[in-house]
C-alpha positions as CSV (number, residue, x, y, z in Angstrom):
1,M,-5.6,26.5,-52.7
2,Y,-5.6,24.8,-49.3
3,I,-7.9,22.2,-47.9
4,M,-9.4,23.8,-44.9
5,D,-12.4,21.4,-44.3
6,L,-11.6,18.0,-42.9
7,S,-13.9,15.0,-42.2
8,F,-13.7,13.2,-39.0
9,F,-16.2,10.3,-38.5
10,G,-18.6,11.8,-41.0
11,F,-18.5,15.4,-39.4
12,K,-17.0,18.2,-41.4
13,L,-15.2,20.6,-39.5
14,N,-13.1,23.6,-40.5
15,L,-9.4,23.4,-39.7
16,E,-9.4,26.9,-38.1
17,V,-12.0,25.5,-35.6
18,L,-9.9,22.6,-34.8
19,I,-6.9,24.8,-34.1
20,L,-8.9,26.9,-31.8
21,I,-10.3,23.9,-30.1
22,G,-6.7,22.6,-29.4
23,I,-5.5,26.0,-28.1
24,V,-8.5,26.3,-25.6
25,Y,-7.7,22.6,-24.7
26,L,-4.2,23.4,-23.9
27,I,-4.8,26.4,-21.9
28,L,-7.4,24.5,-19.8
29,V,-4.9,21.6,-19.1
30,V,-2.0,23.8,-18.3
31,N,-4.5,25.9,-15.9
32,T,-5.6,22.6,-14.4
33,L,-2.1,21.1,-13.7
34,T,-0.4,24.2,-12.6
35,S,-3.1,25.7,-10.4
36,C,-3.4,22.8,-8.1
37,C,0.1,22.8,-6.5
38,N,2.4,25.1,-5.0
39,V,5.7,24.5,-6.6
40,S,7.7,26.6,-4.1
41,G,5.9,25.0,-1.2
42,I,6.8,21.5,-2.4
43,T,10.3,22.2,-3.1
44,E,10.6,23.8,0.3
45,G,9.8,20.6,1.9
46,F,12.4,18.7,0.2
47,A,15.1,21.4,0.8
48,G,16.6,19.7,4.0
49,G,16.1,16.3,2.9
50,G,18.5,13.8,1.2
51,V,22.0,12.5,2.3
52,I,23.5,15.8,3.3
53,G,22.3,16.0,6.9
54,G,18.5,16.1,6.4
55,T,16.6,12.7,6.5
56,D,19.5,10.7,7.6
57,N,19.7,12.7,10.9
58,V,16.2,12.4,11.7
59,V,16.5,8.7,11.4
60,K,19.4,8.4,13.4
61,D,17.8,10.5,16.1
62,V,14.5,8.2,16.0
63,A,16.9,5.2,16.2
64,S,18.9,6.4,19.2
65,Q,15.8,7.4,21.1
66,V,14.2,4.0,20.4
67,A,17.3,2.3,21.5
68,S,17.5,4.2,24.6
69,G,14.0,3.6,25.5
70,M,14.5,-0.3,24.8
71,N,17.5,0.0,27.2
72,M,15.4,1.7,29.9
73,L,12.8,-1.1,29.5
74,Q,15.2,-3.8,29.8
75,N,16.7,-2.3,33.0
76,A,13.3,-1.7,34.5
77,I,12.3,-5.6,33.8
78,R,15.4,-6.6,35.5
């Protein structure tokens, strides 16, 4: 009725075995990709970033500190 034996590169394999191999492969890939990262930890790091008060304020603070340090250095040289 159905052709359950397939031939790949001279090897005869049963379709059921190929489906089982595919399922095991997908389980391994999903486990590998999702077990190595902490998604909530990653998103927590980006929660305060962006245009609304996060990274921009940090950059402005650092720039003002550098500017004030340069002003103090220039005053000390004079």
